[in-house]
C-alpha positions in Angstrom: -14.6 9.0 7.0 -11.4 8.1 6.3 -8.2 9.8 7.4 -6.3 12.5 5.3 -2.9 11.0 4.7 -1.0 12.7 2.2 -1.8 15.5 -0.1 -0.7 18.8 -1.1 -1.2 21.7 0.9 0.2 25.3 0.3 2.7 24.4 -1.9 4.0 21.3 0.4 3.2 17.2 1.0 1.9 17.2 3.9 1.7 13.4 5.2 0.8 11.6 8.9 4.1 10.3 10.7 3.0 6.7 10.5 6.4 5.6 13.1 3.7 7.8 16.1 0.7 5.9 15.4 -1.6 5.1 17.4 -0.4 7.1 20.5 0.5 10.4 18.6 -1.3 11.5 15.0 1.4 14.1 13.5 1.2 15.6 10.5 4.5 16.6 8.4 5.1 19.3 5.9 7.9 19.4 3.7 9.1 20.7 0.2 12.3 18.6 0.8 13.0 15.9 -1.9 15.7 14.5 0.6 13.0 14.4 3.5 10.5 13.1 1.7 12.9 10.2 0.7 13.7 9.5 4.3 9.7 9.2 5.1 9.2 7.0 2.5 12.4 4.8 3.9 11.6 5.2 7.5 7.7 3.9 6.6 6.5 7.3 7.6 4.7 7.2 4.5 3.6 3.5 3.3 1.0 1.3 2.1 1.7 1.1 -1.8 -0.8 3.6 -3.4 0.6 6.6 -1.0 4.3 5.4 -1.7 2.8 6.1 -5.2 1.4 9.4 -4.5 4.4 10.2 -2.6 6.7 9.4 -5.5 4.6 12.0 -7.8 4.0 14.9 -5.3 8.0 14.2 -4.6 8.7 14.9 -8.6 6.8 18.1 -8.3 9.5 19.0 -5.3 12.2 17.5 -6.9 12.2 19.5 -10.2 10.8 22.5 -8.7 14.5 24.3 -8.7 15.9 23.3 -11.9 17.6 26.0 -13.8 17.0 23.9 -17.4 16.0 26.2 -20.2 15.3 23.3 -22.6 13.5 20.1 -22.5 16.5 17.8 -22.8 18.2 19.6 -19.9 15.0 19.6 -17.6 13.9 15.5 -18.3 17.4 15.1 -17.0 16.5 16.9 -13.9 13.2 15.1 -13.2 15.1 11.7 -14.1 17.6 12.0 -11.5 14.8 13.2 -9.2 13.0 10.1 -10.3 16.0 7.8 -9.7 16.1 8.9 -6.1 12.7 9.0 -4.9 12.4 4.9 -6.3 16.1 4.5 -4.9 14.0 4.6 -1.2 12.1 1.5 -1.4 12.3 -1.4 -4.2 9.3 -3.6 -4.0 6.1 -1.5 -4.3 5.5 -1.1 -8.1 3.2 1.8 -7.6 6.2 4.3 -6.9 7.9 3.1 -10.2 4.6 3.4 -11.8 3.8 6.9 -10.8 7.3 8.2 -11.3 7.3 6.8 -14.7 4.0 8.1 -15.5 5.2 11.5 -14.2 8.3 11.2 -16.7 5.4 10.3 -19.5 3.4 13.4 -18.5 6.4 15.5 -19.4 7.5 13.8 -22.8 3.9 14.7 -23.9 4.3 17.9 -23.3 8.2 18.5 -24.1 7.4 21.2 -26.8 6.1 23.5 -24.0 8.5 25.9 -21.7 9.9 24.2 -18.6 7.3 26.3 -16.3 4.6 24.8 -18.3 6.1 21.7 -17.9 6.2 22.2 -14.3 2.6 23.4 -14.0 1.2 20.3 -16.0 3.6 17.6 -13.5 1.5 19.1 -10.9 -1.6 19.1 -11.7 -0.5 15.2 -12.8 0.4 14.6 -9.5 -2.9 15.5 -8.2 -5.2 13.4 -10.8 -3.3 10.7 -9.3 -4.5 11.5 -5.7 -8.0 11.8 -7.1 -8.0 8.6 -9.8 -6.8 6.8 -6.1 -10.0 8.0 -4.2 -11.7 7.2 -6.9 -10.5 3.8 -6.9 -10.5 3.2 -3.1 -14.0 3.8 -3.2 -14.9 1.6 -6.4 -12.4 -1.6 -5.1 -14.8 -1.3 -1.7 -18.0 -1.7 -3.2 -16.9 -4.6 -5.4 -15.3 -5.7 -2.3 -18.2 -5.4 -0.5 -20.5 -7.6 -2.6 -18.4 -10.7 -1.2 -18.9 -10.0 2.6 -21.9 -10.9 4.5 -24.0 -10.1 7.7 -22.0 -11.5 10.4 -18.9 -12.1 8.5 -15.9 -12.9 10.5 -12.7 -11.4 8.7 -9.1 -11.6 9.4 -6.6 -9.1 7.9 -2.7 -8.6 7.9 -0.6 -5.6 7.5 -2.7 -2.1 7.2 -4.5 -1.4 4.1 -6.6 1.2 5.0 -7.2 4.9 4.5 -3.1 5.3 6.1 -2.0 3.4 2.9 -4.2 5.4 0.4 -5.8 8.7 0.0 -9.1 8.1 0.7 -10.9 4.3 2.2 -7.7 2.3 1.3 -7.8 -1.6 -0.4 -8.4 -4.4 2.3 -9.9 -2.1 5.3 -12.0 0.4 2.8 -14.1 -3.2 2.0 -14.8 -3.1 5.7 -15.6 0.2 5.9 -17.7 0.2 3.0 -19.4 -2.8 4.3 -20.4 -1.1 7.6 -21.9 1.7 5.7 -23.8 -0.5 4.4 -25.3 -1.6 7.8 -23.4 -5.0 7.7 -22.5 -6.2 11.2 -18.8 -7.6 10.9 -16.0 -8.7 13.0 -12.9 -8.2 11.7 -9.8 -9.8 13.4 -5.9 -7.8 12.9 -2.6 -9.8 13.0 -0.3 -7.8 14.7 2.2 -7.9 11.9 5.7 -8.2 13.4 8.1 -6.9 13.5 7.1 -3.4 12.6 3.1 -4.2 13.8 1.5 -2.3 11.2 -1.9 -4.7 12.6 -1.5 -3.8 15.9 -0.8 0.2 15.4 -2.2 1.3 12.6 -5.0 -1.2 11.6 -6.7 -1.1 14.6 -6.4 2.6 15.0 -8.5 2.6 11.6 -11.2 0.4 12.1 -11.7 1.6 16.3 -12.3 4.9 14.6 -15.1 3.7 12.6 -16.9 2.2 15.3 -15.7 -1.4 13.5 -16.0 -4.7 16.2 -12.0 -4.9 16.1 -10.0 -7.9 18.0 -6.3 -7.9 17.8 -4.4 -11.6 17.5 -0.9 -12.0 17.3 0.2 -13.2 14.3 0.7 -16.8 15.3 -2.4 -17.5 16.7 -4.5 -17.4 13.0 -4.2 -20.8 12.7 -5.9 -21.7 15.7 -8.8 -19.4 14.9 -8.9 -21.0 11.5 -9.1 -24.3 13.1 -12.0 -23.1 15.3 -13.9 -22.3 12.3 -13.9 -18.4 13.8 -12.6 -17.3 10.6 -15.2 -16.9 7.3 -12.7 -14.6 5.0 -9.4 -13.1 4.5 -8.7 -9.9 3.1 -5.6 -8.4 2.7 -4.1 -5.7 -0.3 -0.7 -5.9 -2.2 2.2 -4.0 -3.2 2.9 -5.6 -6.5 1.1 -8.1 -8.4 2.7 -10.4 -11.3 0.9 -10.8 -14.7 0.4 -14.1 -13.1 -1.6 -13.1 -10.2 1.2 -13.6 -7.6 1.1 -11.3 -5.3 4.0 -9.7 -3.3 2.6 -8.3 0.1 3.4 -7.5 4.0 5.5 -10.5 5.3 3.3 -13.1 7.0 0.8 -13.4 3.8 1.8 -15.9 2.6 1.5 -18.0 5.5 -2.5 -16.8 5.5 -2.7 -17.9 2.5 -1.4 -21.5 2.8 -3.6 -21.9 6.3 -6.7 -20.6 4.4 -6.2 -23.1 1.5 -5.9 -26.1 4.4 -9.2 -24.1 6.1 -11.1 -23.9 2.8 -11.4 -19.9 3.9 -11.7 -18.2 0.8 -8.6 -15.4 0.4 -8.7 -12.3 -1.3 -5.9 -9.4 -2.4 -7.4 -5.8 -2.8 -5.5 -3.6 -4.9 -5.8 -1.5 -8.1 -4.6 -2.1 -11.5 -1.9 0.5 -10.9 -0.1 -2.7 -8.4 -0.5 -4.9 -11.0 3.0 -5.4 -12.9 2.4 -6.6 -16.3 6.0 -6.4 -17.2 6.8 -9.9 -14.6 5.3 -13.1 -15.2 5.6 -14.5 -11.9 6.2 -13.7 -8.0 9.9 -15.0 -8.9 10.8 -11.6 -10.8 9.5 -9.5 -8.0 12.4 -7.6 -5.8 12.2 -8.2 -2.1 13.3 -5.5 0.3 15.0 -6.4 3.0 15.1 -4.4 5.5 17.6 -3.6 8.7 17.7 -6.4 11.5 16.9 -3.7 14.3 13.3 -4.0 13.3 13.2 -7.6 14.6 16.1 -7.0 17.3 13.7 -4.3 19.2 10.3 -2.9 19.8 9.3 0.1 19.8 13.5 0.8 20.3 13.2 -1.6 23.2 16.0 -4.7 22.5 14.3 -7.8 22.9 17.0 -10.0 21.8 21.2 -10.4 21.9 22.0 -6.9 20.2 24.5 -9.3 18.1 22.3 -11.7 16.9 22.0 -12.3 13.5 18.2 -11.6 11.5 16.6 -12.5 8.5 14.2 -9.6 7.5 12.5 -9.4 4.3 10.0 -6.9 4.3 7.5 -9.0 2.3 6.3 -13.0 0.9 5.1 -13.3 -2.7 1.6 -15.6 -2.6 1.3 -17.9 -5.4 -1.6 -17.2 -7.4 -3.2 -21.0 -6.7 -3.7 -19.4 -3.0 -5.6 -16.4 -4.0 -9.5 -17.0 -4.4 -10.0 -13.6 -6.6 -8.3 -10.1 -6.6 -10.6 -7.1 -6.2 -9.6 -4.1 -8.1 -11.1 -0.9 -9.1 -12.7 -2.2 -12.4 -14.3 -5.5 -10.8 -13.2 -8.9 -9.1 -10.7 -10.8 -11.1 -10.9 -14.8 -10.7 -8.7 -17.4 -12.0 -6.9 -17.5 -14.4 -5.7 -13.9 -13.4 -4.1 -13.5 -17.0 -7.4 -13.6 -18.4 -8.1 -10.4 -17.0 -11.7 -11.2 -16.9 -14.1 -8.9 -14.6 -16.9 -9.8 -12.6 
């Protein structure tokens, strides 16, 4: 069963602090929007769908104390909360998708009282959670069609239950394949600099009893050259109209290597991760994070403390290198602009 990553309980947001995994499983409960902002920024909550859920629930706690008597005044309070939450991380489009959806839900009910709108917004946020659960299972079923008995699969970063409200995206395909009785072997990139693969993905896969092997990021090419990989499955944080996909830094490396070694490269992501307002990946904003994430490992300095660091959190894989995109509506093949599903 997937781990319960983020949910609403007793009037608070309850989430796993992922910075402590795999050594400690700790749940945090909060009704403080500033604490939630910090959780998203620090990657206590991470993964595009989970960040979107956090944004929706964050709006609920952000407007809870609004004293507004009119819709216009209430809308300003809501927009202030949304703007604040949106400043936590710029790349994951699910966050902004969820925030806009909450604002739209309020606007659609502007004739109702502020108290009623607050209740409607909570129902909308909970609906987003339910939809994500359904979406995860549908992606898993579609993606499992591509997985054969005995497949050797490589994945990067973490796209499992920890990144969603349920099964996950890329890892959901693996969980479903195992449920169907398929024997699979999964290689996990460690995913420097914050080691989401080593800390999170291995933890999830091993909990499910899946044959898991951890590798350093720079071992992937050697493994492919030895004919050790049959397919690559990754998630995404934003997908442009043409199919270019932003994901954790290092994903583009794998796509280039996969092309050379003729290995299928699949992106697994819900429709909410598509940004139809941008034509290509060149327009995707790429978050650059603190250099100490590279200078240190688990808080221990491993480089000269004043060395300059280049630390983009994501890279963009061109659509030409993506074999297919697996969504809850089916499997998309090139050209992705046609949005035709198998």
